[in-house]
C-alpha positions as a Markdown table, in Angstrom:
| # | Residue | x | y | z |
|---|---|---|---|---|
| 1 | Met | 47.3 | -1.0 | 28.2 |
| 2 | Gly | 44.3 | 0.6 | 26.3 |
| 3 | Gln | 44.0 | -2.1 | 23.8 |
| 4 | Asp | 43.4 | -5.1 | 26.6 |
| 5 | Arg | 40.8 | -2.7 | 28.3 |
| 6 | Gly | 38.9 | -2.7 | 24.5 |
| 7 | Lys | 39.4 | -6.4 | 24.0 |
| 8 | Tyr | 37.8 | -6.6 | 27.8 |
| 9 | Asp | 34.8 | -4.1 | 27.2 |
| 10 | Phe | 33.8 | -6.2 | 24.5 |
| 11 | Tyr | 33.8 | -9.3 | 26.3 |
| 12 | Ile | 32.0 | -7.8 | 28.6 |
| 13 | Gly | 29.3 | -6.6 | 26.4 |
| 14 | Leu | 28.8 | -9.7 | 24.2 |
| 15 | Ala | 28.3 | -11.3 | 27.5 |
| 16 | Leu | 25.6 | -8.8 | 28.3 |
| 17 | Ala | 24.2 | -9.1 | 24.9 |
| 18 | Val | 23.8 | -13.0 | 24.8 |
| 19 | Ser | 22.6 | -13.3 | 28.3 |
| 20 | Ser | 20.1 | -10.4 | 27.9 |
| 21 | Ser | 19.0 | -12.6 | 24.8 |
| 22 | Ile | 18.2 | -15.8 | 26.8 |
| 23 | Phe | 16.5 | -14.5 | 29.8 |
| 24 | Ile | 14.2 | -12.2 | 27.6 |
| 25 | Gly | 13.5 | -15.6 | 25.6 |
| 26 | Gly | 13.6 | -17.7 | 28.4 |
| 27 | Ser | 10.6 | -15.0 | 29.9 |
| 28 | Phe | 9.1 | -15.8 | 26.9 |
| 29 | Ile | 8.9 | -18.9 | 26.6 |
| 30 | Leu | 7.5 | -19.3 | 30.6 |
| 31 | Lys | 4.4 | -16.6 | 30.0 |
| 32 | Lys | 3.8 | -18.7 | 27.1 |
| 33 | Lys | 3.7 | -22.4 | 29.3 |
| 34 | Gly | 2.0 | -20.6 | 32.0 |
| 35 | Leu | -1.2 | -19.7 | 29.2 |
| 36 | Leu | -0.8 | -23.2 | 27.4 |
| 37 | Arg | -1.4 | -24.9 | 30.8 |
| 38 | Leu | -4.2 | -22.4 | 31.6 |
| 39 | Ala | -5.7 | -23.4 | 27.7 |
| 40 | Arg | -5.4 | -26.8 | 28.8 |
| 41 | Lys | -7.5 | -26.2 | 31.7 |
| 42 | Gly | -10.3 | -24.6 | 29.9 |
| 43 | Ser | -9.6 | -20.8 | 31.5 |
| 44 | Met | -11.3 | -18.3 | 29.6 |
| 45 | Arg | -8.6 | -16.6 | 27.6 |
| 46 | Ala | -7.7 | -12.9 | 28.7 |
| 47 | Gly | -8.5 | -11.5 | 25.3 |
| 48 | Gln | -12.1 | -12.7 | 26.3 |
| 49 | Gly | -12.3 | -10.9 | 29.7 |
| 50 | Gly | -10.4 | -14.2 | 31.6 |
| 51 | His | -8.0 | -13.4 | 34.2 |
| 52 | Ala | -7.1 | -16.4 | 35.1 |
| 53 | Tyr | -3.5 | -16.0 | 34.2 |
| 54 | Leu | -2.8 | -14.0 | 37.7 |
| 55 | Lys | -3.3 | -16.9 | 39.1 |
| 56 | Glu | -0.4 | -19.0 | 36.8 |
| 57 | Cys | 2.8 | -19.2 | 38.5 |
| 58 | Leu | 4.8 | -19.8 | 35.3 |
| 59 | Trp | 3.3 | -16.9 | 34.0 |
| 60 | Trp | 4.5 | -14.6 | 37.1 |
| 61 | Ala | 7.8 | -16.3 | 36.9 |
| 62 | Gly | 8.0 | -15.3 | 33.2 |
| 63 | Leu | 6.7 | -11.3 | 33.7 |
| 64 | Leu | 9.3 | -10.9 | 36.8 |
| 65 | Ser | 12.4 | -12.4 | 34.9 |
| 66 | Lys | 11.9 | -9.9 | 32.2 |
| 67 | Leu | 11.1 | -7.2 | 34.2 |
| 68 | Glu | 14.7 | -7.9 | 36.4 |
| 69 | Leu | 16.5 | -7.1 | 33.2 |
| 70 | Tyr | 14.7 | -3.4 | 33.4 |
């Protein structure tokens, strides 16, 4: 019985680790796509004092999907 529980816990842990990696990677991609969209529009970059990224839905989707994991 204890050995079966250990295998079950292993697969649960593995599934959580893989899904976590997918969500973190996906959130990075969403945020990057949002920033690239703003760059194509010619908006001022955040490093130069611009705050246009705060109005970008893709950037928010990436941020919120990353926060969901914490």
